[in-house]
Steps between C-alpha positions, in 0.01 A plus 500: 500500500566870556692672774432843640732771632511550876487877497305778335160662526177321417370822346773488234465131418291396202387148404765508227767573761382205703485260210840586351693522825763226532695628798585279796240453768186297565340336198152614393275263303325629299599868480240772563254658443272298726129485581485845658704803601525382862645168380764687300574713806540197726727319254718805438553554872543142616769407246723775639526306826484134392790256517694470175402135459130570549248472217188720489220338303173674415159343433639171628252220423375248754366216291283204602689204642415182685559688825314816398206389283297771332767770545561729206612851596808718511691679772579865427866431580718215621856552619723193483832470682731199534530331839859404576655265753806575716727407212332755273332241278145567379262248658163652406321811375286711732193648332332799663178624340363855511142605434425874471160630608321466831169330578198732482297311758514209743369231261762598242773491765385152602511381138850638461611338824361164391668521161837602644491226763405241238787613277744452787354159582548394137863613489438745213670779700706522819345827620223734383483876562200726449584866457261794470551731205458814713776381733737451207424846367542677834749284692685277251824477698314430825317209333819356351680544832231287667538236229876499562441433870312182409690387191847650523640248251312673217711812541866585461697618803517845344129493427417421862720787620337740255148394601581549867632846418199600288226347716322729744544474877153346537594200284848465649362489853272205424618159622416222254473134602577240228156337523307829524221502235466879475659828600328833551699825514299803623590859411401833654203658323705816458736310267222411257399695191247768613218348293570154638544634852144632487376155395692333784356744755146452369531121513692481826782304338867591528718489185683169486683243291369145510705208366357148509719192468477124533806274507500127427751445781234588759196282420347557843420854382324417172425128476147527639403742219619280212263302283556124506791421275480189286807287577747414228405187311707195582568211269339171592730202433377289213389154608434211268172322523539156644 
């Protein structure tokens, strides 16, 4: 288990710095580098805002079980935080999964939706986020601010304050409902990179951030998309032949 510093510039951080860092803060398992540059960028930013008792896991496996037959894949990231009762005792762990990369077409989006809903139905994760790489590159703090509106327990009090300070007015003005399965934050075309602004004008699409999320606590939102989940096997009492 490695821990990462809560300050500094991503541009000055090397994989060696990540791997050898033992300062206090959220745990990272395993240390970077990860599958791609955008994954490194996400991890470096998110750990600066996470709660100290959070654990950031990369390439987290979801293996076949009785309740999720045939599953064998990994989440890009899973953040785990302890759930505490009023007395401060840990009663459970909340697991929030993050997948980076948007769907390229409707059929792919439907496949992703089905998989995410099935994962929630199986209990393999408590919530699943889907984040677009372009949104992380252009509006990282806006994306993380939206995540903090849904899952505040993942972040430290200081981290939430910092995200609210760094997020743009468009993200801060958005009201998020707990069961809401997605959030779209539009931006003025004039704020976009000139090359991208031309693309947005040509395609009639305003620049925006899109965050998708499903939460196990709100099955009415996702249950209809889930594949049938095989129930857990139950033991049959042994009976002697008469």
